C-alpha positions in Angstrom: 205.5 104.9 142.6 202.6 106.1 140.5 204.5 109.3 139.4 207.6 107.4 138.2 208.2 106.8 134.5 208.9 103.3 133.5 211.8 102.5 131.1 209.3 101.5 128.6 207.5 104.8 128.8 210.8 106.8 128.7 211.8 105.1 125.5 208.5 105.3 123.7 209.1 105.1 120.0 207.6 108.0 118.2 206.0 107.6 114.8 206.3 110.5 112.4 204.6 111.1 109.0 207.4 112.9 107.1 205.8 113.8 103.8 208.2 114.6 101.0 207.6 116.5 97.8 209.2 114.0 95.3 211.1 111.1 96.9 212.1 108.8 94.1 211.8 111.5 91.4 215.6 111.8 91.5 215.2 115.5 92.4 218.2 115.9 94.6 216.9 119.2 96.1 213.6 117.8 97.4 215.3 114.6 98.6 218.0 116.6 100.5 215.3 118.6 102.4 213.6 115.4 103.4 216.9 113.9 104.5 217.7 117.0 106.5 214.4 116.9 108.3 214.7 113.1 109.0 218.1 113.8 110.5 216.6 116.3 113.0 213.8 113.8 113.9 216.4 111.0 114.5 218.7 113.3 116.5 215.8 114.0 118.9 214.2 110.5 118.8 216.8 108.0 117.6 214.4 105.0 117.7 211.5 106.6 116.0 209.7 105.3 112.9 209.4 107.5 109.9 206.6 107.0 107.4 206.8 108.7 104.1 205.6 108.7 100.5 207.8 107.8 97.5 207.9 106.5 94.0 208.4 102.7 93.5 212.0 101.6 94.1 213.1 104.6 96.2 215.4 103.8 99.2 216.0 106.4 101.9 219.2 104.8 103.1 217.8 105.1 106.7 216.6 102.4 109.1 213.0 102.2 110.3 211.5 104.1 107.3 208.2 102.8 105.9 207.2 103.7 102.4 203.8 104.2 100.8 202.6 105.4 97.4 201.9 109.1 97.0 198.4 110.0 98.2 198.2 112.0 95.0 197.5 108.7 93.2 194.1 108.5 94.8 193.1 111.9 93.4 193.8 110.8 89.8 191.8 109.0 87.3 192.2 105.3 87.7 192.4 105.7 91.5 190.7 102.3 91.9 194.0 100.7 90.8 197.0 100.0 93.0 199.5 102.8 92.3 202.4 100.4 92.0 200.8 98.1 89.3 201.5 98.0 85.6 197.8 98.9 84.8 198.0 102.0 87.0 201.1 103.2 85.1 199.1 102.9 81.9 196.3 105.0 83.4 198.9 107.5 84.5 200.3 107.7 81.0 196.8 108.3 79.6 196.2 111.0 82.3 199.2 112.9 81.1 197.3 113.6 77.9 194.7 115.5 79.9 195.5 119.2 80.4 196.9 120.3 83.7 193.8 122.3 84.6 191.8 119.2 83.9 193.9 117.1 86.3 193.7 119.8 89.0 189.9 120.1 88.6 189.6 116.3 88.9 191.8 116.3 92.1 189.7 119.1 93.5 186.5 117.1 93.1 188.2 113.9 94.5 189.4 115.9 97.5 185.9 117.1 98.3 184.6 113.5 98.3 187.6 112.2 100.3 187.1 114.8 103.0 183.8 113.1 103.8 185.7 109.9 104.5 188.4 107.8 102.8 187.0 106.2 99.6 189.9 104.1 98.2 192.3 101.5 99.6 195.2 104.0 99.4 193.2 106.7 101.1 192.3 104.3 103.9 195.9 103.3 104.2 197.0 106.9 104.6 194.1 107.8 107.0 195.2 105.0 109.3 198.8 106.2 109.1 197.7 109.7 110.1 195.7 108.2 113.0 198.8 106.2 114.2 201.3 109.1 113.9 202.4 111.5 116.5 202.5 114.3 114.0 202.4 115.1 110.2 205.3 117.0 108.8 205.6 118.3 105.2 209.3 118.8 104.2 210.6 121.6 102.1 209.4 121.9 98.5 208.2 124.1 95.8 205.0 122.1 95.3 202.3 124.5 96.6 201.7 126.2 93.3 199.5 125.9 90.2 201.9 123.5 88.4 201.9 120.9 91.2 198.5 121.7 92.7 197.1 118.2 92.5 200.0 117.1 94.7 201.2 120.1 96.9 197.7 121.6 97.4 195.0 118.9 97.1 196.7 115.7 98.4 198.5 117.6 101.1 195.3 119.4 102.0 193.6 116.0 102.5 196.4 114.8 104.8 196.1 118.0 106.8 192.4 117.7 107.0 192.6 114.2 108.4 195.4 115.3 110.8 193.2 118.1 112.1 190.1 115.9 112.6 192.3 113.3 114.4 193.9 115.9 116.6 197.4 115.5 115.2 199.8 118.5 115.0 200.9 119.6 111.5 204.1 121.4 110.4 205.0 122.8 106.9 208.8 123.2 106.6 210.7 125.4 104.1 207.9 125.8 101.6 208.0 127.8 98.5 204.5 129.1 97.6 203.0 130.4 94.4 201.9 131.3 91.9 198.4 130.2 92.8 195.1 130.9 91.0 192.0 131.7 93.0 190.8 128.2 93.5 194.2 126.8 94.4 194.8 129.7 96.7 191.5 129.1 98.5 192.3 125.5 99.2 195.9 126.4 100.3 194.4 128.9 102.7 192.2 126.2 104.3 195.2 123.9 104.5 197.7 126.3 106.1 195.1 127.6 108.6 195.1 124.1 110.2 198.9 124.0 110.6 200.8 124.5 113.9 204.1 125.5 112.3 204.8 127.0 108.9 208.2 128.0 107.6 208.9 129.4 104.1 212.1 129.9 102.2 211.9 133.4 100.7 210.1 136.7 101.1 207.5 136.2 98.3 206.3 133.0 99.8 206.2 134.7 103.3 204.0 137.5 102.0 201.7 135.0 100.2 201.4 132.6 103.2 200.7 135.5 105.5 197.9 136.9 103.3 196.3 133.5 102.9 196.3 132.7 106.6 195.0 136.2 107.4 195.7 136.1 111.2 194.4 132.5 111.7 196.5 131.7 114.8 199.7 130.5 113.1 202.5 132.9 112.1 204.6 131.9 109.0 208.3 132.2 109.6 211.0 132.9 107.0 214.0 130.6 107.2 216.8 129.6 104.8 216.2 126.6 102.5 216.2 123.3 104.3 218.7 121.9 101.9 221.3 124.0 103.7 220.7 121.8 106.8 221.7 118.6 105.0 224.6 117.3 107.1 228.1 117.3 105.5 229.9 114.0 105.9 233.5 113.2 105.3 232.5 110.3 103.1 230.5 112.5 100.8 233.4 115.0 100.5 235.8 112.1 99.8 233.4 110.7 97.2 233.1 114.1 95.5 236.8 114.6 95.3 237.2 111.1 93.8 234.5 111.8 91.2 236.2 115.0 90.1 239.4 113.1 89.7 237.9 110.2 87.8 235.5 112.2 85.6 237.6 115.3 84.6 241.1 114.4 85.9 241.0 116.8 88.8 242.0 120.4 88.8 240.0 123.7 88.8 236.6 123.5 87.1 233.4 125.4 86.4 230.1 123.7 87.2 226.9 124.1 85.1 223.4 122.8 85.6 220.5 123.5 83.2 217.0 122.0 82.9 214.0 121.9 80.5 210.5 123.1 81.1 207.5 121.9 79.1 206.2 125.4 78.2 208.1 127.0 75.3 210.8 124.4 75.6 212.3 124.5 72.1 212.7 128.2 71.9 214.0 128.4 75.5 216.6 125.6 74.9 217.9 127.4 71.8 218.6 130.4 73.9 220.2 128.3 76.7 222.4 126.5 74.1 223.8 129.8 72.7 224.5 131.2 76.2 226.0 128.0 77.5 228.3 127.6 74.5 229.6 131.2 74.8 230.3 130.4 78.5 232.1 127.1 77.7 234.2 128.8 75.0 235.2 131.6 77.4 236.3 129.1 80.1 238.0 126.8 77.5 240.1 129.8 76.4 241.0 130.4 80.0 242.0 126.7 80.5 239.2 126.0 82.9 237.4 122.6 82.7 233.6 122.6 82.6 231.5 119.9 84.3 227.7 119.7 83.8 226.2 118.6 87.1 222.6 117.3 86.8 220.1 117.8 89.6 217.6 115.3 88.2 218.1 112.0 86.5 214.5 110.9 86.0 212.6 110.2 82.9 213.9 111.4 79.6 212.3 114.8 79.8 213.4 115.6 83.4 216.8 114.0 83.0 219.3 117.0 83.1 221.9 114.8 81.4 219.6 114.5 78.4 219.2 118.3 78.4 222.9 118.7 78.3 223.2 116.4 75.3 220.5 118.5 73.5 222.3 121.7 74.3 225.6 120.6 72.8 224.2 119.4 69.5 224.6 122.8 67.8 228.0 123.6 69.4 231.4 123.6 67.7 233.3 120.3 68.2 235.9 122.1 70.4 233.3 123.5 72.8 231.2 120.3 72.7 234.2 118.2 73.7 235.2 120.7 76.4 232.1 120.2 78.6 231.9 116.9 80.5 228.5 115.6 81.6 228.5 114.0 85.0 226.9 110.6 84.2 227.1 108.6 87.4 224.3 108.9 89.9 225.1 110.9 93.0 223.1 111.6 96.1 222.3 115.0 97.5 225.2 115.0 100.0 227.8 114.1 97.3 226.4 116.6 94.8 226.5 119.3 97.4 230.1 118.5 98.2 231.1 118.3 94.6 229.6 121.8 93.9 231.7 123.0 96.8 234.8 122.0 94.9 233.9 124.1 91.8 235.3 127.5 91.1 231.9 128.8 90.0 228.4 127.5 89.3 226.1 128.7 86.5 222.6 127.2 86.9 219.0 127.5 85.9 218.2 124.9 88.6 217.3 126.1 92.1 218.9 123.5 94.4 222.3 123.4 92.7 222.4 127.1 93.6 221.5 126.2 97.2 224.2 123.5 97.4 226.9 125.7 95.8 226.2 128.8 97.9 226.0 126.7 101.0 229.6 125.6 100.3 230.8 129.1 99.5 231.0 128.7 95.7 230.2 131.9 93.7 227.0 131.2 91.7 225.0 132.8 88.9 221.3 131.9 88.3 219.8 131.9 84.8 216.0 132.2 85.4 213.6 131.0 82.7 210.6 132.9 84.1 209.4 135.0 87.0 208.9 131.9 89.2 212.5 131.0 88.9 213.6 134.6 89.4 211.7 134.4 92.7 213.4 131.1 93.7 217.0 132.0 92.6 216.9 135.6 94.0 215.4 134.2 97.2 218.3 131.8 97.9 220.9 134.4 96.9 219.4 136.9 99.3 220.1 134.5 102.2 223.8 135.0 101.5 223.5 138.7 101.0 224.0 138.5 97.3 222.3 140.6 94.6 222.7 141.0 90.9 223.7 137.3 90.5 220.4 136.3 88.9 219.0 137.3 85.5 216.1 136.3 83.3 217.2 134.4 80.2 215.3 136.8 78.0 217.1 139.8 79.4 219.0 141.2 76.4 221.9 142.3 78.7 222.5 138.8 79.8 225.8 137.6 78.2 228.7 135.3 79.0 230.7 138.4 79.7 228.2 139.8 82.2 227.9 136.4 84.0 231.6 136.0 84.4 232.0 139.6 85.6 229.4 138.9 88.3 231.1 135.6 89.3 234.6 137.1 89.6 233.4 139.9 91.8 231.3 137.7 94.1 232.2 136.9 97.7 229.7 134.3 99.0 230.1 133.2 102.6 229.4 129.5 103.2 226.5 128.5 105.4 227.5 128.4 109.0 226.3 126.6 112.1 224.1 129.5 113.1 222.3 129.4 109.7 221.6 125.7 110.1 220.4 126.3 113.7 217.9 128.9 112.5 216.6 126.5 109.9 216.0 123.6 112.2 214.9 125.5 115.3 211.1 125.6 114.4 211.1 121.8 113.9 212.9 121.1 117.1 210.4 123.3 119.0 207.5 121.5 117.2 209.0 118.0 118.2 209.4 119.0 121.8 205.7 120.0 122.0 204.6 116.6 120.7 203.7 114.3 123.6 
């Protein structure tokens, strides 16, 4: 009798810390990777509890999901305030006036103090969550870099440090790494060396992760982007078809998705506007509709719909009227299905490319800098594609060259074997958790 497992033991409910990159930011790519990982956890342990971080008001759409503010908030100025209060939002607004290096330096100092023990209410809250969890899992993101170091390097390093001291296994899934300066790279190396599983989404990240770990017991693995593992549902496909019918009246269409970056934004947008209008005009003359599909609908700066409205200001009336902006909010699954209905996609955004290629839609990436070249080339290579990404500043980049690339492209959709390769490391990790 002593060797038998009771029903209570057999159905023990696991508790997972599933840390996202930007839940609640309206970034459909990051949310799709979190949802895909949550789907795997629930397929293995249907009654488990998932604890995650999110912006105020975000809803996962899943049962038994507990939300807490981002641990990042405790590494910012004003950390003594509750992150979901009005006063803390005022402090956050003031903090944005501080340079990024200043914010990162502050987070680095706050991390050093917190590693000696939780110092704020929010840190104590997260420390207790790590202690109660079966494991800590960081879902796919492009946050381990200089731009997002306060979040993807320093707050994640703190969670990893606590997990290590409390004997909890750690997994990093589908990460994009770099660029990293010397200080951020040093902390990233400390963090990754404590992990049990690391998967990255393209070759550049694999080389960087391998060099940072330097043989420290864990071997980084290259897998396709986790957004490819987001389950397709008949309801999402139905909603996507209905959206196309309602918004543009159905029929063949071209999808576009462009965004803004803070650095060099005005000059960059002028170039995007010229290129995008020449594309819209070419498609208009061919009788093809154009639908602008946003990947983010956050604040004014990160709202891709606002970017589209800025782009068309200088266009002719005929071209401006020919491009329809998708205004209704759509989740990751519906957006993925919608891009699968398009004839082509032209995008500066990474995850619209992931979604479209996963559905077999020929796609062209317009990269604003080397970082985006790395990301867009990386996802294209998964599908065996080359020469479908170009830097915006490349003088040979024209509407004609983009259309030529698209018409000659044969992109296979993601299959079950690809999805199995993506999720296999997580399934193995889960199975090892007692």
